[in-house]
C-alpha positions in Angstrom: -4.4 -7.1 5.3 -1.9 -9.2 4.2 -1.5 -10.4 0.7 -2.9 -7.0 -0.4 -3.9 -8.1 -3.7 -4.3 -6.6 -6.7 -6.1 -6.5 -10.1 -4.3 -8.1 -13.2 -2.3 -4.9 -14.7 -1.4 -5.1 -19.0 1.5 -2.7 -20.1 1.1 -2.3 -23.7 3.0 0.7 -24.9 5.4 1.3 -28.0 6.4 1.1 -31.9 7.7 -2.1 -32.9 10.9 -1.2 -32.7 10.7 -0.3 -29.4 7.6 -2.1 -28.1 7.0 -2.9 -25.3 4.0 -5.9 -23.8 4.5 -6.8 -20.3 1.2 -8.9 -18.8 1.3 -9.5 -15.0 -1.4 -11.8 -13.1 -2.4 -12.6 -9.6 -0.2 -9.5 -8.2 0.3 -10.0 -4.3 1.5 -6.7 -2.2 2.9 -9.3 0.8 4.7 -8.8 4.1 8.2 -8.9 4.9 10.0 -9.9 8.2 13.9 -8.7 7.4 16.7 -10.1 10.1 19.5 -7.7 10.8 22.1 -8.2 13.5 19.2 -10.3 15.3 16.9 -6.6 14.8 13.6 -7.9 13.2 12.1 -5.2 10.7 8.5 -6.1 9.3 7.4 -4.3 5.9 3.9 -4.3 4.4 0.6 -2.9 3.9 -0.7 -2.8 7.1 2.7 -1.6 8.5 1.6 2.4 7.1 2.6 5.6 9.1 -0.6 8.3 9.0 0.6 12.4 9.5 -0.2 15.2 9.0 -4.4 14.0 9.6 -7.0 16.8 9.5 -10.4 17.0 10.1 -13.5 19.1 9.4 -15.9 17.7 12.0 -18.7 19.6 10.6 -18.8 17.8 7.2 -16.2 14.8 8.5 -14.1 15.4 5.6 -10.8 14.1 6.0 -7.0 14.9 4.9 -4.4 13.0 5.4 -0.7 11.4 4.5 0.1 7.7 4.1 3.4 6.2 4.3 5.5 3.0 3.7 9.0 3.2 4.0 8.9 -0.3 1.9 6.3 -2.2 0.0 7.1 -6.0 -1.4 5.3 -8.0 -4.1 4.9 -11.0 -6.3 3.0 -11.7 -9.3 3.1 -13.8 -12.5 4.5 -11.9 -15.3 4.4 -12.7 -19.2 6.7 -10.1 -21.0 7.8 -9.8 -24.8 9.4 -5.8 -25.2 12.3 -4.1 -27.5 14.1 -2.1 -25.5 17.4 -0.6 -27.0 18.7 -3.8 -29.5 17.7 -6.5 -26.5 14.4 -8.3 -27.2 13.0 -9.3 -23.9 11.4 -12.2 -23.8 10.0 -14.3 -21.2 7.2 -15.6 -18.3 7.4 -16.2 -14.7 8.1 -15.1 -11.7 8.4 -11.3 -10.7 9.7 -10.0 -7.5 10.1 -6.8 -6.3 9.8 -3.7 -4.0 8.4 -0.3 -4.2 10.5 1.8 -2.3 9.7 5.4 -0.4 5.8 5.3 -1.1 4.0 8.4 0.1 0.2 9.2 -0.5 -2.1 12.4 -0.7 -5.5 10.8 0.9 -9.1 12.4 1.3 -11.9 11.1 2.6 -15.7 12.4 2.1 -18.8 11.0 4.3 -22.5 10.7 4.8 -24.2 11.3 7.5 -27.2 8.0 8.2 -29.9 8.3 10.5 -29.9 4.7 11.8 -32.4 3.8 15.3 -32.8 7.5 15.8 -28.8 7.9 16.1 -26.6 9.4 13.1 -23.7 7.4 11.6 -20.9 8.7 9.5 -20.2 6.4 6.2 -17.6 7.3 4.1 -17.5 7.2 0.3 -14.6 6.0 -1.6 -11.5 7.7 -0.6 -9.3 9.4 -2.7 -5.4 8.8 -2.9 -2.5 10.1 -5.1 0.3 7.7 -4.9 4.7 8.8 -5.1 6.4 6.1 -5.4 10.1 7.3 -5.5 11.8 4.0 -6.5 11.1 0.1 -7.9 13.8 -2.7 -8.0 12.5 -5.8 -9.7 13.5 -9.0 -10.8 12.0 -11.2 -13.3 12.6 -14.9 -13.1 12.9 -17.1 -16.5 13.8 -14.4 -18.8 15.1 -16.0 -21.8 14.0 -19.5 -20.7 16.6 -18.9 -17.5 19.0 -18.0 -19.2 21.5 -16.3 -16.5 23.3 -14.0 -18.3 20.6 -12.2 -20.8 18.4 -12.3 -17.1 20.8 -10.4 -15.7 21.2 -7.9 -18.2 17.8 -7.4 -19.1 16.7 -6.7 -15.7 19.5 -4.5 -15.0 18.1 -2.7 -18.4 14.4 -3.2 -16.9 15.3 -1.5 -13.6 16.7 1.4 -15.2 13.6 1.9 -17.0 11.6 1.2 -13.9 9.1 4.6 -13.9 7.1 3.3 -17.1 6.1 0.0 -14.8 5.4 2.3 -11.7 3.2 4.7 -13.8 1.2 1.3 -15.4 1.0 0.1 -11.5 0.2 3.4 -9.4 -3.8 3.7 -10.7 -4.0 -0.1 -9.4 -2.4 0.3 -6.6 -3.8 3.6 -6.0 -7.8 1.7 -6.5 -6.8 -1.2 -4.3 -5.8 0.6 -1.3 -8.5 3.2 -1.5 -11.0 0.0 -1.8 -9.0 -1.2 1.5 -8.9 2.0 3.7 -12.4 2.8 2.9 -13.6 -0.6 4.2 -11.1 -0.1 7.5 -12.8 3.1 8.5 -16.6 2.4 7.5 -15.6 -1.0 10.2 -14.8 2.1 12.7 -17.2 4.6 12.2 -20.6 2.3 11.4 -19.8 0.9 15.5 -19.8 4.1 17.2 -22.4 7.0 16.5 -21.3 10.7 15.5 -21.4 12.0 19.2 -19.6 9.3 20.1 -16.7 9.7 17.2 -16.6 13.4 18.0 -18.4 14.5 21.3 -17.6 18.5 21.9 -18.8 19.1 18.1 
């Protein structure tokens, strides 16, 4: 499941005086192992928690919530932006984290018959993501100038909402594909009666 690779993202907004042009490629949501006082905590797309699970067995209609404490990612970037009075330019590596990630999920299915047995096949999952905060670090801004790079990263992080808004649809689509594949791998190994024996 790790790394979870996302599609190319292009952020292009605003007039010349307040423009934002960011090109993000090779985006990977990764697993991170953190050691604090000898105790390891693992973060990543496979470390999700499911809650509020509700199932309609007659229609095989499922709703639930998925949460991640933290999602770390890395990618390549190119940026040319005018924010306040600062013209931010650069290209290189971008690392960051999504904090307080939560999502509402809905899965519909169809019953299919194979060899006189009924199976469940899920349609593409619908997912709506909420991200409380993003922490970003653009490396090599202004050709690696540490002072300008640090100031620019501070400005970009204080305005990270626009980046979250652009990334969310791509993340939703990728996670939807991932969870749908996982669900269908499970359900296609069992008949409907195996999954819902008392229905």
